[in-house]
PABA-235621 format. One record per residue: z, x, y of N, C-alpha, C in turn; residue in one letter. Coordinates in pm, whole numbers. Each point is the difference from the previous one (the first is absolute). Last residue first. Layout:
<recs>
n_up:n_east:n_north:ca_up:ca_east:ca_north:c_up:c_east:c_north:drenza
Z:X:Y:Z:X:Y:Z:X:Y:A
...
</recs>
This chain:
<recs>
n_up:n_east:n_north:ca_up:ca_east:ca_north:c_up:c_east:c_north:drenza
432:-3110:-4919:-139:43:-21:-99:-108:41:K
531:140:160:-84:-103:-59:-144:48:-8:E
437:323:-21:-98:-54:96:-89:-98:-72:K
508:59:-171:-122:80:10:-96:-64:98:S
539:-12:-217:-84:-45:112:-118:95:13:I
426:-164:-367:-111:91:28:-84:-58:113:L
536:-50:-220:-110:-61:76:-104:108:32:I
415:-85:-397:-71:88:94:-114:-77:67:T
297:-129:-375:77:-5:126:-64:85:109:E
-312:-179:-374:144:4:-27:78:-11:132:N
-436:21:146:9:47:-138:147:25:-30:T
-350:-253:398:134:28:-51:-7:42:-147:K
-343:6:476:27:-51:-134:137:47:-48:E
-382:-35:451:141:19:-39:21:-61:-138:I
-408:186:366:23:-73:-125:142:32:-46:F
-261:10:517:70:66:-112:18:-95:-118:C
-173:-92:458:-91:97:-62:62:75:-115:G
244:-346:232:-31:110:91:-91:106:-59:G
178:-303:-369:41:-16:139:-38:124:81:L
17:-271:-537:-74:86:92:47:-29:143:T
213:-38:-547:-37:-65:126:-83:97:83:A
276:-100:-534:-83:77:93:-32:-83:126:K
349:-112:-335:-80:99:-71:-82:86:96:L
468:-369:-34:-100:75:78:-72:103:-86:F
376:-305:-121:-136:-35:-42:-108:79:73:S
477:27:89:-26:54:-135:-144:-24:-44:K
165:55:523:-17:-101:-103:-33:66:-135:S
39:230:422:132:-27:-57:-5:-105:-112:N
-386:115:254:39:117:-79:136:-19:-68:L
-164:-329:306:-74:-3:-127:42:115:-91:S
177:-14:437:54:-112:-79:-67:-7:-137:E
-167:310:305:133:42:-45:63:-108:-88:I
-409:-103:210:-19:98:-107:134:44:-57:L
-1:-283:374:-43:-74:-118:-19:94:-120:E
97:193:418:117:-76:-48:-34:-75:-129:D
-350:218:224:89:99:-62:122:-70:-59:I
-297:-263:250:-63:39:-128:87:101:-75:S
129:-133:434:15:-113:-92:-55:35:-138:K
-60:307:359:138:-3:-50:23:-110:-103:G
-485:232:67:86:-99:68:136:-6:-66:R
-265:462:-27:-18:-136:-52:97:-94:70:A
-139:431:279:67:-31:-126:-31:-142:-45:P
-351:300:293:117:-85:16:66:-26:-135:Y
-366:286:9:55:29:132:131:-78:20:H
-169:148:-497:-17:-103:102:63:43:132:K
-47:181:-493:-67:61:116:-33:-103:108:K
240:-25:-444:-112:-89:35:-80:51:117:G
390:234:-140:-94:0:-112:-124:-85:31:L
349:11:323:-53:136:-21:-109:0:-107:I
234:-405:82:-82:36:116:-66:137:-20:Q
306:-152:-325:-123:-79:-5:-92:35:116:I
429:201:-12:-80:45:-114:-135:-70:-2:I
318:-142:321:-52:133:30:-92:51:-110:K
233:-409:-61:-102:-14:105:-67:134:28:T
373:-6:-289:-118:-57:-64:-116:-13:98:L
415:139:168:-49:101:-94:-130:-46:-64:S
235:-301:279:-68:106:76:-59:106:-91:R
249:-354:-201:-113:-56:76:-79:112:70:F
409:105:-214:-106:-25:-98:-127:-45:72:I
376:49:268:-42:132:-49:-113:-15:-101:V
202:-393:163:-76:65:107:-53:137:-45:E
291:-251:-289:-133:-59:9:-86:74:103:H
380:282:-238:-1:-120:84:-144:-50:12:S
79:256:-442:25:34:140:11:-132:78:Q
-164:130:-472:145:-19:13:42:49:140:I
-452:36:-174:31:-138:40:150:-30:7:F
-179:426:-132:-71:-30:125:42:-136:54:F
127:172:-432:97:21:109:-62:-27:138:F
-254:-11:-415:82:-120:18:99:13:115:K
-456:289:32:98:-25:-107:90:-118:35:N
-527:136:133:130:-39:55:97:-26:-114:L
-494:269:115:84:-54:-106:139:-24:56:I
-549:69:179:143:8:32:78:-68:-113:Y
-513:243:6:88:-114:-32:142:31:44:I
-445:264:-54:18:-71:127:82:-128:-18:N
-120:361:-323:-44:-138:-20:8:-84:128:K
130:457:8:-123:3:-80:-58:-140:-19:K
428:68:215:-116:33:83:-132:-10:-76:K
481:-237:-31:-82:68:-99:-137:27:65:F
515:-100:195:-143:-15:24:-78:87:-99:F
511:-260:29:-75:119:-42:-147:-26:24:F
524:-201:161:-145:-14:-6:-63:132:-43:V
475:-77:99:-37:-102:-99:-150:-27:-11:N
236:326:304:75:2:-126:-59:-90:-108:D
-195:39:451:15:135:-56:60:-4:-142:K
-43:-398:258:-135:50:-32:6:138:-68:L
402:-189:161:-50:-82:-111:-137:50:-46:N
190:193:384:71:44:-121:-49:-77:-123:R
-167:-125:422:-50:134:-36:66:50:-128:D
162:-400:179:-137:-20:-49:-57:133:-47:V
419:4:207:8:-51:-137:-136:-29:-60:Y
24:147:452:60:102:-85:2:-45:-146:F
-131:-307:333:-107:97:-30:52:111:-93:K
310:-310:169:-86:-62:-102:-110:98:-41:I
277:134:351:76:-7:-125:-84:-57:-113:S
-175:6:439:5:135:-56:72:2:-135:K
-3:-402:249:-133:27:-55:-5:139:-65:E
384:-128:239:-7:-71:-129:-132:28:-70:S
48:167:430:92:72:-89:0:-62:-139:D
-238:-217:340:-71:120:-46:87:84:-92:K
184:-376:219:-85:-41:-113:-77:119:-57:L
254:68:388:90:-26:-114:-79:-39:-125:N
-237:50:404:47:131:-47:92:-15:-121:D
-141:-391:220:-111:60:-75:40:136:-56:I
307:-215:285:-14:-76:-126:-107:62:-88:T
47:170:433:112:43:-84:-5:-70:-136:L
-308:-134:324:-34:135:-45:109:54:-92:E
80:-406:212:-100:-18:-105:-42:134:-57:L
287:2:364:72:-49:-119:-97:-21:-116:K
-181:121:416:78:112:-53:76:-41:-126:K
-248:-327:246:-86:93:-72:78:115:-64:K
278:-454:82:-100:73:78:-75:101:-87:D
326:-442:-25:-71:81:-100:-113:75:68:F
295:-330:213:60:133:-13:-66:90:-102:G
-126:-451:162:119:-12:-85:66:135:-25:E
-403:-35:244:95:-81:77:131:-19:-76:A
-363:211:-212:59:90:100:104:-73:84:E
-256:-249:-305:98:83:-70:71:95:96:L
-356:-260:163:113:-88:-31:112:79:-68:L
-403:220:84:69:-25:127:121:-89:-22:K
-283:80:-367:76:120:37:77:-19:130:L
-299:-335:-142:120:-1:-84:89:120:36:V
-420:-24:201:88:-103:57:132:-6:-77:K
-339:280:-161:55:55:124:96:-98:66:R
-249:-136:-379:113:86:-37:66:59:125:I
-400:-246:45:114:-90:-25:125:80:-35:R
-402:236:55:39:-58:128:123:-89:-16:T
-198:180:-388:70:105:76:48:-54:136:R
-274:-272:-290:140:8:-40:79:99:86:R
-434:-276:178:30:122:-75:151:10:-25:F
-186:-345:257:-61:-19:-132:29:120:-89:N
122:-32:468:101:-40:-99:-59:-39:-134:E
-139:337:426:-57:-104:-85:96:-35:-113:N
33:354:338:60:-127:43:-47:-118:-85:K
-156:451:-63:146:15:1:71:-129:41:N
-479:65:7:51:-47:-130:152:12:-8:S
-266:163:377:36:-143:4:57:-53:-131:P
23:508:216:-63:-71:-111:42:-147:1:D
-44:399:382:91:-105:-44:-73:-85:-104:K
-53:538:187:-62:-126:-42:108:-99:-44:V
63:401:379:3:-22:-144:-57:-138:-30:F
113:388:444:-89:-91:-73:48:-17:-142:F
122:345:326:-1:-120:84:-89:-108:-61:N
122:460:-169:-133:-60:5:-13:-114:103:F
413:267:-56:-109:94:-31:-138:-61:24:V
402:-259:70:9:122:80:-119:92:-20:K
42:-405:-256:-15:-32:142:-3:126:86:N
81:44:-462:-137:-48:22:-25:-30:147:S
442:117:-136:-92:115:-6:-143:-43:31:I
324:-342:-30:29:86:114:-98:119:5:Y
-2:-282:-373:-65:-67:114:17:86:125:I
228:136:-377:-142:28:-17:-82:-66:111:L
466:-77:-29:-22:142:31:-148:35:-3:D
140:-435:-131:10:16:146:-21:146:43:K
23:-124:-465:-129:-29:62:4:22:152:K
334:286:-311:-23:-141:31:-130:-18:75:E
155:398:-380:-15:-37:141:-25:-149:17:L
29:268:-415:133:0:62:-3:-46:145:G
-400:48:-270:87:-105:-57:138:-6:62:L
-417:290:66:62:-78:109:100:-104:-50:L
-290:306:-270:101:78:73:70:-76:113:P
-287:-71:-460:41:-93:107:111:67:82:R
-422:117:-397:117:41:77:26:-99:114:L
-273:80:-500:11:-95:110:129:31:73:I
-330:316:-328:134:-39:44:-11:-99:115:N
-345:147:-427:16:-31:142:142:-46:30:L
-176:98:-438:-37:120:76:20:-20:149:D
66:-339:-353:109:99:2:-32:127:79:K
-244:-437:-69:-48:115:-77:99:116:-2:D
112:-419:241:-43:-24:-138:-33:126:-80:K
312:93:413:-102:-102:-15:-47:0:-146:Y
501:146:183:-129:48:-51:-97:-117:-8:K
435:91:352:-37:-56:-130:-135:58:-40:T
424:37:403:-106:70:-74:-22:-67:-134:K
296:-188:316:-67:92:92:-113:76:-68:K
120:-480:-209:71:123:35:-79:84:100:N
39:-475:-290:-58:27:132:71:121:61:F
127:-208:-424:-119:86:-11:-67:33:133:S
394:-292:-165:33:134:53:-121:93:7:T
-7:-457:-171:78:-12:124:26:135:65:L
-219:-33:-426:-84:-52:108:71:-4:133:G
242:123:-387:-100:102:30:-89:-43:116:K
321:-308:-173:62:109:74:-102:106:42:L
-226:-462:-92:119:61:-58:49:114:86:G
-281:-455:171:-9:139:-45:132:47:-60:S
-171:-442:199:77:17:-123:-7:140:-56:G
-186:-204:418:-91:11:-115:74:13:-132:R
241:-10:409:-68:-129:-14:-92:0:-121:V
201:405:119:102:-91:-53:-63:-137:-27:I
-264:315:214:11:28:-144:110:-82:-66:R
-61:-28:468:-122:-51:-65:10:19:-152:I
339:186:270:13:-146:-14:-122:-61:-69:L
-9:465:88:112:-28:-89:12:-150:-24:F
-313:159:318:-45:19:-139:109:-32:-100:N
108:-14:462:-95:-106:-35:-43:11:-146:E
276:341:181:72:-126:-12:-91:-112:-47:S
-195:414:97:86:15:-117:75:-130:-27:L
-252:40:395:-86:-24:-117:80:7:-130:D
218:114:398:-26:-144:0:-87:-38:-119:D
88:458:87:114:-68:-63:-17:-152:-3:I
-455:270:11:129:29:63:109:-85:-64:H
-556:201:-71:106:-95:-34:134:45:57:H
-479:192:25:96:-21:109:109:-100:-30:G
-291:368:-329:-5:-136:54:111:-16:104:F
-295:431:-269:112:-52:77:-26:-143:49:L
-157:371:-413:-48:-108:85:119:-67:68:L
-147:474:-295:108:-70:69:-56:-101:100:N
-262:315:-271:94:-59:-97:115:-77:65:K
-551:178:76:129:-20:68:93:-75:-96:I
-498:132:-17:99:85:-67:136:-3:72:N
-413:-263:86:38:106:93:107:94:-56:N
-161:-375:-249:-122:67:43:31:119:91:K
353:-281:-137:-49:78:-115:-123:80:40:K
173:-299:312:92:112:-17:-47:92:-113:C
-230:-403:73:-30:99:103:89:123:-11:E
81:-363:-292:-133:55:-30:-36:110:101:K
391:-254:67:19:99:-108:-132:68:-36:S
-9:-352:320:71:118:51:15:108:-106:L
-189:-419:-120:-89:71:91:64:130:51:L
266:-285:-273:-113:53:-76:-91:84:90:Y
360:-236:194:48:116:-75:-115:65:-78:Y
-99:-398:227:33:106:97:44:127:-73:R
-70:-390:-252:-128:58:42:24:115:97:K
373:-250:-138:-53:76:-113:-130:72:37:D
188:-293:318:85:118:-16:-54:88:-113:R
-199:-414:65:-40:91:109:80:130:-9:A
114:-349:-292:-128:62:-41:-50:98:106:L
392:-247:98:25:87:-115:-128:74:-42:S
-26:-326:346:75:118:43:23:98:-114:Q
-227:-422:-89:-76:95:83:78:126:32:I
24:-428:-301:75:125:-18:-61:115:83:N
-351:-374:-39:144:-11:-29:61:140:-15:K
-458:-56:97:51:-115:74:150:-17:-19:L
-334:467:-10:66:-105:-77:49:-114:90:P
-443:308:111:146:6:9:63:-116:-77:K
-495:306:-20:67:-130:16:151:17:-3:R
-279:436:153:-13:-103:-103:79:-127:30:G
150:507:171:-125:-75:-1:3:-109:-108:E
344:318:299:3:-82:-121:-124:-91:4:W
76:500:254:-22:-145:6:7:-64:-138:A
175:454:304:-34:-40:-137:-9:-153:-4:L
-14:428:390:21:-142:-28:-51:-32:-141:I
204:466:249:-112:-57:-74:33:-145:-32:E
171:397:398:22:-101:-105:-129:-42:-67:S
272:410:324:-129:-55:-39:20:-93:-120:Q
327:191:415:-5:-38:-142:-134:-66:-27:V
217:165:433:-87:92:-75:4:-25:-151:N
206:-267:351:87:105:-53:-78:93:-94:I
-229:-349:212:90:37:109:97:111:-43:K
-299:-232:-294:-58:123:59:86:51:114:K
86:-416:-216:59:115:-69:-57:133:51:L
-175:-419:155:137:21:52:61:127:-60:I
-418:-154:-162:-12:63:131:136:33:61:N
-14:-237:-408:-58:133:-22:-11:77:132:K
128:-449:16:110:84:-48:-48:143:-23:V
-325:-318:109:87:26:116:117:91:-38:R
-291:-152:-337:-67:101:84:85:35:122:R
158:-342:-281:0:128:-73:-64:110:84:A
-9:-445:163:134:59:8:4:137:-66:E
-393:-251:-41:14:45:139:134:70:18:I
-76:-204:-411:-83:120:13:6:58:141:S
230:-414:-99:60:116:-68:-80:129:17:S
-67:-485:156:21:110:94:49:129:-66:E
-78:-412:-244:-124:34:70:14:125:86:K
301:-55:-441:-8:-67:130:-125:48:73:R
92:167:-421:53:-134:-24:1:-82:128:L
-123:485:-124:-103:-99:36:44:-143:-34:K
222:455:-41:-8:-97:-109:-109:-105:23:H
94:523:151:-49:-124:60:-21:-101:-112:D
297:481:70:-63:-96:-92:-37:-127:77:V
78:545:122:21:-136:49:-73:-95:-94:I
200:546:-2:-89:-103:-53:40:-137:54:F
65:583:77:40:-136:36:-104:-100:-51:S
201:546:-91:-112:-94:0:54:-139:32:K
156:560:38:37:-142:12:-127:-84:5:L
206:541:-137:-111:-93:24:51:-144:3:K
313:431:149:-58:-62:-119:-108:-101:38:I
359:296:248:-134:53:-22:-62:-54:-130:N
433:-104:231:-2:63:-132:-137:53:-40:N
82:-219:424:114:92:-17:-6:77:-131:K
-324:-338:85:-18:114:92:109:103:-23:I
32:-404:-237:-113:80:-50:-22:123:87:A
324:-318:135:46:71:-121:-111:94:-51:Y
-101:-288:357:96:102:45:44:86:-118:C
-265:-367:-106:-80:100:72:90:113:50:K
202:-373:-204:-69:82:-100:-83:110:66:A
213:-319:275:100:85:-63:-64:95:-101:L
-281:-323:208:51:97:97:97:98:-65:F
-159:-356:-264:-110:92:33:48:108:97:A
295:-354:-106:-15:92:-113:-106:105:31:L
49:-348:302:114:92:13:-6:104:-112:A
-309:-337:-28:-35:87:113:112:100:25:L
63:-331:-332:-95:102:-43:-43:92:114:S
304:-358:95:56:83:-107:-95:115:-35:D
-128:-346:312:90:101:56:57:96:-104:P
-481:-214:-105:128:-57:40:93:110:51:G
-425:84:-192:-8:-29:143:124:-69:51:G
-115:197:-445:-52:-136:17:-23:-32:147:S
36:458:-348:22:-55:134:-65:-138:12:V
176:416:-364:-64:-131:3:34:-65:134:A
-29:546:-156:79:-112:54:-85:-127:-2:I
51:527:-252:-88:-108:44:89:-112:51:A
58:575:-93:46:-138:9:-115:-94:37:L
134:536:-231:-86:-85:82:45:-146:-7:S
382:362:-98:-132:-32:-53:-78:-90:96:E
467:166:12:-94:92:64:-143:-25:-48:K
498:-302:60:-104:52:-88:-93:91:80:T
396:-337:128:31:129:-61:-103:46:-104:N
153:-453:231:-128:40:-59:13:133:-76:L
372:-185:241:-36:-91:-108:-126:46:-73:S
154:232:384:96:18:-109:-36:-84:-121:D
-258:-57:392:-22:132:-59:92:26:-119:S
62:-398:258:-127:-4:-73:-24:132:-75:F
362:-24:295:28:-85:-116:-122:-4:-92:N
-54:212:410:86:82:-87:36:-75:-128:N
-240:-233:334:-84:101:-64:82:87:-95:F
229:-315:263:-80:-69:-102:-86:101:-75:I
239:159:366:94:-38:-106:-74:-66:-116:K
-244:99:390:33:124:-73:95:-31:-117:L
-107:-351:294:-115:34:-84:27:126:-82:I
328:-135:313:-12:-101:-105:-115:33:-96:R
70:275:387:104:16:-103:-15:-98:-115:K
-401:203:297:86:-118:9:98:4:-118:K
-332:322:24:100:30:102:94:-120:22:N
-395:4:-280:125:35:-68:110:42:98:L
-449:-96:134:71:-125:-30:134:28:-69:H
-311:350:96:74:-41:119:81:-128:-24:N
-317:196:-318:141:39:-12:85:-40:121:F
-474:-72:0:62:-81:-106:150:27:-6:I
-254:261:290:2:-138:51:68:-93:-101:K
-80:446:-123:111:-8:97:14:-142:55:N
-366:95:-285:127:0:-73:119:-14:94:H
-425:47:189:8:-130:-68:132:-12:-76:A
-101:412:199:27:-100:103:19:-138:-61:K
-134:353:-281:141:13:38:40:-101:107:N
-455:24:-131:82:-51:-110:149:4:36:K
-308:195:297:-16:-146:0:91:-64:-104:V
-21:467:4:70:-48:119:-5:-152:8:I
-246:210:-340:143:14:-27:83:-53:117:L
-471:28:39:39:-110:-89:150:1:-28:N
-174:359:249:-15:-124:76:45:-121:-83:K
-16:434:-203:112:-15:93:-5:-133:75:L
-234:19:-486:-5:82:119:112:-37:98:N
-11:-21:-557:0:-84:119:0:88:125:M
</recs>
């Protein structure tokens, strides 16, 4: 890089860092840095809302300080007429902090039902595909403590188990296990992110779907406000989730031990052999152990449905059980031993 370009680059960086002179923004950035703590390349998902724009600014400061590559992706779901215009506007806004973005469009026909859930799946698919193409293993989202609360209640309504209730973490793995989903803003409140967006960009997109009561998430937000009025605030909910995570760790310990002590993998035949002690555990340990084996052997992105696993466990306990198929696997019983092989 020649001297002229270096001077221009340093000026741009100094302009970005000037925002860190504000104590509130510096405190938020330090929280972000401690939470992220990586030296690898990063990708950020930007929607144009205050959460993702604040994320873009914080990630840019972090990338400069640590001399790492940063990619920005904007997903245009094309669910609203103005979405493409908004995406291009957000792309231009990000140039203010020297962040170059790529717009990823969801082409084709759109679903009429379950729109938010399917849009979320499509967003993750498009983003993960780009990360893989760019050899990036860390994808950042702007989820914050308010999102943590909403997701917890949504999963309660769905009847999620302990694993589901505690799975919205600062770091998780995406389907192919090669991509880390990072949420370094989970300890921050939305008001802090709005503050950054206003100070740095003087702009953010207001999504009209946030007020649409046809969507469950919007209705859940109203429930949260009622709970807060009763004293159940975000910090207490976070404490509840942390306590549940401790329980989740305990269960995982016993699942791992069950898989180690009571399962033998016959590699040559590609068969899992479960001895009788596999089933002398709590229901949750048996349920998770069996789910994991079937998912691995069946090579499925998602585990088999919980109801199907429960029905299989009940059948296995029956004296009349001989064989069954589930999740691309063939399950059969020989005396007191269960054999699980890949379905042909």
